[in-house]
LOKEPA-612077 format. One record per residue (C-alpha): x, y, z; residue number from 1; residue in three letters. Coordinates in Angstrom, 1 decimal, padded with zeros to 4 digits. Example, Ala and Ser with C-alpha at 12.3 -4.5 7.8 and 13.67 -1.06 7.14 Angstrom:
2
@east = 012.3&north = -004.5&up = 007.8&num = 1&residuo = Ala
@east = 013.7&north = -001.1&up = 007.1&num = 2&residuo = Ser
END
This chain:
244
@east = 008.7&north = 009.5&up = 011.4&num = 1&residuo = Met
@east = 006.6&north = 010.8&up = 014.3&num = 2&residuo = Leu
@east = 004.0&north = 013.5&up = 013.8&num = 3&residuo = Ile
@east = 001.9&north = 014.8&up = 016.6&num = 4&residuo = Glu
@east = -001.8&north = 015.4&up = 015.8&num = 5&residuo = Phe
@east = -003.2&north = 017.0&up = 019.0&num = 6&residuo = Glu
@east = -002.3&north = 017.0&up = 022.7&num = 7&residuo = Glu
@east = -001.6&north = 013.4&up = 023.9&num = 8&residuo = Val
@east = -004.7&north = 011.7&up = 022.6&num = 9&residuo = Val
@east = -003.0&north = 010.7&up = 019.3&num = 10&residuo = Val
@east = 000.7&north = 010.0&up = 019.5&num = 11&residuo = Ile
@east = 001.1&north = 010.0&up = 015.7&num = 12&residuo = Gly
@east = 001.7&north = 007.6&up = 012.9&num = 13&residuo = Tyr
@east = 004.8&north = 005.6&up = 011.8&num = 14&residuo = Leu
@east = 005.5&north = 004.6&up = 008.2&num = 15&residuo = Phe
@east = 006.6&north = 001.0&up = 007.7&num = 16&residuo = Phe
@east = 007.5&north = -000.9&up = 004.5&num = 17&residuo = Val
@east = 004.0&north = -002.0&up = 003.7&num = 18&residuo = Ser
@east = 001.6&north = -000.6&up = 006.3&num = 19&residuo = Lys
@east = 000.8&north = 002.6&up = 008.2&num = 20&residuo = Ile
@east = 000.4&north = 002.2&up = 011.9&num = 21&residuo = Ala
@east = -001.7&north = 004.6&up = 013.8&num = 22&residuo = Phe
@east = -001.2&north = 004.5&up = 017.6&num = 23&residuo = Lys
@east = -004.0&north = 006.1&up = 019.5&num = 24&residuo = Ile
@east = -003.6&north = 006.5&up = 023.3&num = 25&residuo = Arg
@east = -006.5&north = 007.1&up = 025.6&num = 26&residuo = Tyr
@east = -006.5&north = 007.8&up = 029.3&num = 27&residuo = Ile
@east = -007.4&north = 004.2&up = 030.2&num = 28&residuo = Ser
@east = -006.1&north = 002.2&up = 027.3&num = 29&residuo = Met
@east = -003.9&north = 002.2&up = 024.2&num = 30&residuo = Lys
@east = -005.1&north = 001.1&up = 020.8&num = 31&residuo = Ile
@east = -002.9&north = 000.4&up = 017.8&num = 32&residuo = Glu
@east = -004.7&north = 000.6&up = 014.5&num = 33&residuo = Val
@east = -002.9&north = -001.0&up = 011.5&num = 34&residuo = Ile
@east = -004.4&north = 000.4&up = 008.3&num = 35&residuo = Ile
@east = -003.9&north = -001.4&up = 005.0&num = 36&residuo = Pro
@east = -002.6&north = 000.9&up = 002.4&num = 37&residuo = Asn
@east = -003.0&north = -001.4&up = -000.5&num = 38&residuo = Asp
@east = -005.8&north = -003.8&up = -001.7&num = 39&residuo = Leu
@east = -003.3&north = -006.6&up = -001.6&num = 40&residuo = Ser
@east = -003.4&north = -006.4&up = 002.2&num = 41&residuo = Glu
@east = -007.1&north = -007.1&up = 002.3&num = 42&residuo = Ile
@east = -008.5&north = -010.6&up = 001.8&num = 43&residuo = Thr
@east = -011.5&north = -011.6&up = -000.2&num = 44&residuo = Leu
@east = -013.1&north = -013.0&up = 003.0&num = 45&residuo = Asp
@east = -012.9&north = -009.6&up = 004.7&num = 46&residuo = Gln
@east = -014.5&north = -007.9&up = 001.7&num = 47&residuo = Tyr
@east = -017.2&north = -010.5&up = 001.5&num = 48&residuo = Gln
@east = -018.0&north = -010.0&up = 005.2&num = 49&residuo = Arg
@east = -018.2&north = -006.3&up = 004.8&num = 50&residuo = Phe
@east = -020.5&north = -006.5&up = 001.7&num = 51&residuo = Leu
@east = -022.8&north = -008.9&up = 003.6&num = 52&residuo = Lys
@east = -023.1&north = -006.3&up = 006.4&num = 53&residuo = Ile
@east = -023.6&north = -003.5&up = 003.9&num = 54&residuo = Gln
@east = -026.5&north = -005.4&up = 002.2&num = 55&residuo = Glu
@east = -028.4&north = -005.6&up = 005.5&num = 56&residuo = Asn
@east = -027.6&north = -002.2&up = 007.0&num = 57&residuo = Asn
@east = -027.9&north = 001.4&up = 005.8&num = 58&residuo = Thr
@east = -026.8&north = 003.2&up = 008.9&num = 59&residuo = Asp
@east = -023.6&north = 005.1&up = 007.9&num = 60&residuo = Glu
@east = -022.1&north = 005.4&up = 011.3&num = 61&residuo = Lys
@east = -022.5&north = 001.6&up = 011.9&num = 62&residuo = Phe
@east = -021.0&north = 000.8&up = 008.5&num = 63&residuo = Leu
@east = -018.1&north = 003.1&up = 009.2&num = 64&residuo = Thr
@east = -017.4&north = 001.3&up = 012.5&num = 65&residuo = Ser
@east = -017.7&north = -002.1&up = 010.8&num = 66&residuo = Lys
@east = -015.3&north = -001.0&up = 008.1&num = 67&residuo = Met
@east = -012.6&north = -000.2&up = 010.6&num = 68&residuo = Ile
@east = -013.4&north = -003.4&up = 012.6&num = 69&residuo = Glu
@east = -013.1&north = -005.7&up = 009.6&num = 70&residuo = Ile
@east = -010.3&north = -004.1&up = 007.6&num = 71&residuo = Phe
@east = -008.1&north = -002.9&up = 010.5&num = 72&residuo = Cys
@east = -008.7&north = -005.8&up = 012.9&num = 73&residuo = Gly
@east = -010.1&north = -003.6&up = 015.7&num = 74&residuo = Ile
@east = -013.0&north = -004.9&up = 017.9&num = 75&residuo = Lys
@east = -016.1&north = -002.9&up = 017.5&num = 76&residuo = Leu
@east = -016.2&north = -001.7&up = 021.2&num = 77&residuo = Pro
@east = -012.7&north = -000.3&up = 020.7&num = 78&residuo = Glu
@east = -013.7&north = 001.4&up = 017.5&num = 79&residuo = Val
@east = -016.6&north = 003.1&up = 019.3&num = 80&residuo = Leu
@east = -014.1&north = 004.7&up = 021.8&num = 81&residuo = Lys
@east = -012.0&north = 006.3&up = 019.0&num = 82&residuo = Met
@east = -012.2&north = 010.0&up = 018.3&num = 83&residuo = Arg
@east = -014.5&north = 011.0&up = 015.4&num = 84&residuo = Val
@east = -011.7&north = 012.8&up = 013.7&num = 85&residuo = Asn
@east = -009.5&north = 009.7&up = 013.8&num = 86&residuo = Asp
@east = -012.4&north = 007.5&up = 012.5&num = 87&residuo = Val
@east = -012.9&north = 009.9&up = 009.6&num = 88&residuo = Ala
@east = -009.2&north = 009.9&up = 008.8&num = 89&residuo = Leu
@east = -009.0&north = 006.1&up = 008.7&num = 90&residuo = Ile
@east = -012.3&north = 005.8&up = 006.7&num = 91&residuo = Thr
@east = -011.0&north = 008.3&up = 004.1&num = 92&residuo = Asn
@east = -007.8&north = 006.2&up = 003.6&num = 93&residuo = Ile
@east = -009.8&north = 003.0&up = 003.2&num = 94&residuo = Leu
@east = -012.3&north = 004.6&up = 000.8&num = 95&residuo = Thr
@east = -009.6&north = 006.1&up = -001.4&num = 96&residuo = Glu
@east = -008.0&north = 002.6&up = -001.6&num = 97&residuo = Met
@east = -011.2&north = 000.9&up = -002.7&num = 98&residuo = Phe
@east = -011.7&north = 003.5&up = -005.4&num = 99&residuo = Glu
@east = -008.5&north = 002.5&up = -007.1&num = 100&residuo = Ser
@east = -008.6&north = 000.3&up = -010.1&num = 101&residuo = Ile
@east = -005.9&north = -002.4&up = -010.0&num = 102&residuo = Pro
@east = -004.1&north = -003.8&up = -013.0&num = 103&residuo = Gln
@east = -004.6&north = -007.5&up = -013.6&num = 104&residuo = Leu
@east = -002.7&north = -009.5&up = -011.0&num = 105&residuo = Val
@east = -001.3&north = -012.5&up = -012.8&num = 106&residuo = Gln
@east = 000.5&north = -014.1&up = -009.9&num = 107&residuo = Arg
@east = 000.4&north = -013.9&up = -006.1&num = 108&residuo = Phe
@east = 001.6&north = -015.9&up = -003.1&num = 109&residuo = Lys
@east = -000.7&north = -017.3&up = -000.5&num = 110&residuo = Met
@east = 000.2&north = -019.7&up = 002.3&num = 111&residuo = Gly
@east = 003.6&north = -020.2&up = 000.8&num = 112&residuo = Gly
@east = 002.1&north = -021.3&up = -002.5&num = 113&residuo = Val
@east = 002.3&north = -019.2&up = -005.7&num = 114&residuo = Glu
@east = -000.9&north = -018.9&up = -007.7&num = 115&residuo = Tyr
@east = -001.2&north = -017.9&up = -011.3&num = 116&residuo = Gly
@east = -004.0&north = -016.5&up = -013.4&num = 117&residuo = Phe
@east = -005.3&north = -019.0&up = -016.0&num = 118&residuo = Ile
@east = -002.8&north = -018.7&up = -018.8&num = 119&residuo = Pro
@east = -005.0&north = -019.4&up = -021.8&num = 120&residuo = Asp
@east = -008.7&north = -018.7&up = -021.7&num = 121&residuo = Leu
@east = -009.1&north = -020.5&up = -025.0&num = 122&residuo = Asp
@east = -008.2&north = -023.8&up = -023.3&num = 123&residuo = Asp
@east = -010.8&north = -023.4&up = -020.6&num = 124&residuo = Met
@east = -012.9&north = -026.5&up = -020.2&num = 125&residuo = Ser
@east = -016.7&north = -026.6&up = -020.1&num = 126&residuo = Leu
@east = -016.6&north = -027.4&up = -016.4&num = 127&residuo = Gly
@east = -014.4&north = -024.4&up = -015.7&num = 128&residuo = Glu
@east = -016.6&north = -022.1&up = -017.8&num = 129&residuo = Tyr
@east = -019.8&north = -023.2&up = -016.2&num = 130&residuo = Ile
@east = -018.4&north = -022.6&up = -012.7&num = 131&residuo = Asp
@east = -016.9&north = -019.3&up = -013.6&num = 132&residuo = Leu
@east = -020.0&north = -018.0&up = -015.3&num = 133&residuo = Asp
@east = -022.1&north = -019.2&up = -012.4&num = 134&residuo = Thr
@east = -020.1&north = -017.7&up = -009.6&num = 135&residuo = Tyr
@east = -018.4&north = -014.6&up = -011.0&num = 136&residuo = Leu
@east = -021.4&north = -012.3&up = -010.4&num = 137&residuo = Ser
@east = -022.1&north = -013.7&up = -006.9&num = 138&residuo = Asp
@east = -020.0&north = -012.1&up = -004.2&num = 139&residuo = Trp
@east = -021.1&north = -014.8&up = -001.7&num = 140&residuo = Asp
@east = -019.4&north = -017.4&up = -003.9&num = 141&residuo = Asn
@east = -016.7&north = -015.3&up = -005.4&num = 142&residuo = Met
@east = -014.0&north = -017.6&up = -003.9&num = 143&residuo = His
@east = -015.4&north = -020.4&up = -006.1&num = 144&residuo = Arg
@east = -015.0&north = -018.3&up = -009.2&num = 145&residuo = Ala
@east = -011.4&north = -017.4&up = -008.1&num = 146&residuo = Met
@east = -010.6&north = -021.1&up = -007.7&num = 147&residuo = Ala
@east = -011.2&north = -021.3&up = -011.5&num = 148&residuo = Val
@east = -009.2&north = -018.2&up = -012.4&num = 149&residuo = Leu
@east = -006.2&north = -018.7&up = -010.0&num = 150&residuo = Tyr
@east = -004.6&north = -022.0&up = -009.3&num = 151&residuo = Arg
@east = -001.2&north = -023.2&up = -007.9&num = 152&residuo = Pro
@east = 001.6&north = -022.9&up = -010.4&num = 153&residuo = Ile
@east = 003.2&north = -026.2&up = -011.3&num = 154&residuo = Lys
@east = 006.2&north = -024.9&up = -013.1&num = 155&residuo = Asn
@east = 007.4&north = -021.7&up = -014.7&num = 156&residuo = Lys
@east = 010.0&north = -020.2&up = -016.9&num = 157&residuo = Ser
@east = 010.4&north = -016.5&up = -016.9&num = 158&residuo = Gly
@east = 006.9&north = -015.0&up = -017.3&num = 159&residuo = Asn
@east = 005.5&north = -018.2&up = -018.6&num = 160&residuo = Arg
@east = 003.9&north = -020.8&up = -016.3&num = 161&residuo = Tyr
@east = 001.6&north = -023.7&up = -016.0&num = 162&residuo = Asn
@east = -001.1&north = -024.1&up = -013.4&num = 163&residuo = Ile
@east = -002.7&north = -027.2&up = -011.8&num = 164&residuo = Lys
@east = -005.7&north = -028.7&up = -013.5&num = 165&residuo = Asp
@east = -009.1&north = -027.6&up = -012.2&num = 166&residuo = Tyr
@east = -010.8&north = -030.1&up = -010.0&num = 167&residuo = Asp
@east = -013.6&north = -027.9&up = -008.4&num = 168&residuo = Gly
@east = -011.9&north = -028.3&up = -005.0&num = 169&residuo = Lys
@east = -009.9&north = -026.0&up = -002.7&num = 170&residuo = Gly
@east = -012.2&north = -023.0&up = -003.2&num = 171&residuo = Phe
@east = -012.5&north = -022.3&up = 000.5&num = 172&residuo = Glu
@east = -008.7&north = -021.5&up = 000.5&num = 173&residuo = Asp
@east = -009.4&north = -018.7&up = -002.0&num = 174&residuo = Met
@east = -011.1&north = -016.7&up = 000.7&num = 175&residuo = Lys
@east = -007.6&north = -015.7&up = 001.9&num = 176&residuo = Asp
@east = -006.4&north = -014.4&up = -001.5&num = 177&residuo = Met
@east = -005.6&north = -010.7&up = -001.9&num = 178&residuo = Pro
@east = -008.4&north = -008.5&up = -002.9&num = 179&residuo = Leu
@east = -006.4&north = -006.7&up = -005.6&num = 180&residuo = Asp
@east = -006.2&north = -010.0&up = -007.5&num = 181&residuo = Ala
@east = -010.0&north = -010.5&up = -007.1&num = 182&residuo = Val
@east = -011.0&north = -007.0&up = -008.3&num = 183&residuo = Leu
@east = -008.5&north = -006.9&up = -011.1&num = 184&residuo = Ser
@east = -009.7&north = -010.2&up = -012.6&num = 185&residuo = Ser
@east = -013.4&north = -009.0&up = -012.3&num = 186&residuo = Ile
@east = -012.5&north = -005.8&up = -014.1&num = 187&residuo = Val
@east = -010.6&north = -007.8&up = -016.7&num = 188&residuo = Phe
@east = -013.6&north = -010.0&up = -017.5&num = 189&residuo = Phe
@east = -016.0&north = -007.0&up = -017.4&num = 190&residuo = Tyr
@east = -013.9&north = -005.3&up = -020.1&num = 191&residuo = Asn
@east = -013.5&north = -008.5&up = -022.0&num = 192&residuo = Leu
@east = -017.3&north = -009.0&up = -021.9&num = 193&residuo = Gly
@east = -018.0&north = -005.5&up = -023.2&num = 194&residuo = Ile
@east = -015.6&north = -006.0&up = -026.2&num = 195&residuo = Glu
@east = -017.0&north = -009.5&up = -027.0&num = 196&residuo = Leu
@east = -020.6&north = -008.4&up = -026.8&num = 197&residuo = Ser
@east = -019.9&north = -005.4&up = -029.1&num = 198&residuo = Lys
@east = -018.3&north = -007.7&up = -031.6&num = 199&residuo = Ala
@east = -021.1&north = -010.2&up = -031.5&num = 200&residuo = Met
@east = -023.8&north = -007.5&up = -031.9&num = 201&residuo = Met
@east = -021.9&north = -006.0&up = -034.8&num = 202&residuo = Asn
@east = -021.6&north = -009.4&up = -036.4&num = 203&residuo = Tyr
@east = -025.4&north = -009.9&up = -036.0&num = 204&residuo = Leu
@east = -026.1&north = -006.7&up = -037.8&num = 205&residuo = Glu
@east = -024.0&north = -007.7&up = -040.8&num = 206&residuo = Thr
@east = -023.0&north = -011.1&up = -042.1&num = 207&residuo = Thr
@east = -025.2&north = -013.2&up = -039.8&num = 208&residuo = Glu
@east = -028.5&north = -011.4&up = -040.5&num = 209&residuo = Glu
@east = -028.9&north = -012.8&up = -044.0&num = 210&residuo = Glu
@east = -028.2&north = -016.3&up = -043.0&num = 211&residuo = Ala
@east = -030.7&north = -016.1&up = -040.1&num = 212&residuo = Leu
@east = -033.3&north = -014.6&up = -042.3&num = 213&residuo = Thr
@east = -033.0&north = -017.4&up = -044.8&num = 214&residuo = Glu
@east = -033.1&north = -020.0&up = -042.1&num = 215&residuo = Tyr
@east = -036.2&north = -018.5&up = -040.4&num = 216&residuo = Leu
@east = -038.0&north = -018.2&up = -043.7&num = 217&residuo = Asn
@east = -037.2&north = -021.8&up = -044.6&num = 218&residuo = Ser
@east = -038.7&north = -022.9&up = -041.3&num = 219&residuo = Gln
@east = -041.8&north = -020.8&up = -041.9&num = 220&residuo = Gln
@east = -042.1&north = -020.1&up = -038.2&num = 221&residuo = Asn
@east = -043.2&north = -016.5&up = -038.7&num = 222&residuo = Gly
@east = -040.5&north = -015.1&up = -036.4&num = 223&residuo = Val
@east = -039.2&north = -011.7&up = -037.6&num = 224&residuo = Ser
@east = -035.4&north = -011.5&up = -038.0&num = 225&residuo = Ile
@east = -035.5&north = -008.0&up = -036.5&num = 226&residuo = Asn
@east = -037.4&north = -009.3&up = -033.5&num = 227&residuo = Gln
@east = -034.9&north = -012.1&up = -033.1&num = 228&residuo = Phe
@east = -031.8&north = -009.9&up = -033.4&num = 229&residuo = Thr
@east = -033.3&north = -007.4&up = -031.0&num = 230&residuo = His
@east = -034.0&north = -010.2&up = -028.5&num = 231&residuo = Ser
@east = -030.5&north = -011.6&up = -028.8&num = 232&residuo = Leu
@east = -029.0&north = -008.1&up = -028.3&num = 233&residuo = Lys
@east = -031.0&north = -007.8&up = -025.1&num = 234&residuo = Gly
@east = -029.6&north = -011.2&up = -023.9&num = 235&residuo = Ile
@east = -026.1&north = -010.1&up = -024.7&num = 236&residuo = Leu
@east = -026.5&north = -006.9&up = -022.8&num = 237&residuo = Gln
@east = -027.8&north = -008.9&up = -019.9&num = 238&residuo = Asp
@east = -025.1&north = -011.5&up = -019.8&num = 239&residuo = Leu
@east = -022.9&north = -011.9&up = -016.8&num = 240&residuo = Lys
@east = -019.3&north = -010.6&up = -016.7&num = 241&residuo = Ile
@east = -017.8&north = -013.4&up = -018.7&num = 242&residuo = Ser
@east = -018.6&north = -013.9&up = -022.3&num = 243&residuo = Leu
@east = -017.0&north = -016.6&up = -024.5&num = 244&residuo = Asn
END
């Protein structure tokens, strides 16, 4: 499908199977802008690079240019030559995409290898938990957390599968994983953490309070159970995304 926007500056856009291609023609050059229309078409590495730039810059125009450069693969000098209206259009498409909340991605393919989300969280080893809890709230090291959650599938039967054992290696490869899997797993653990923290705080307010009171009194350390419970609640509310 070809739709003309205005005069000959913008030829139009073509709909493909998985991407939208904007072809923008100028007097002295032609630029083809491929815009991802799904989070699965953006890598974790791209998102990490943009967040790093966003941390150190507040200029909206510069951030808009870098957004198009990083996520659409256009060099910055070429982005600066684009029409303001076209930049705004592309930015709106990207912004709407980032505002979507993806469902948990259990499997994806990367480099010809199929990766699967850790099948049973109850079987997580201490080493896996430590690395996950350490890196899941740090975007600079998010690929390390993803190496815990997603690993190559060894064998599968229907919707069931087994993944390779965790060895703490290969995390650099995870920078190329699709962003929808990253964000969906973070949302999953965020929601899981909220539910677990609620359950733990409710438990503290009921059955555990008497046992703790008895213990503290027996130790004669003068610590108030209310003070202890309040402190523990604060810790729970301050925990990182994962709770187990």
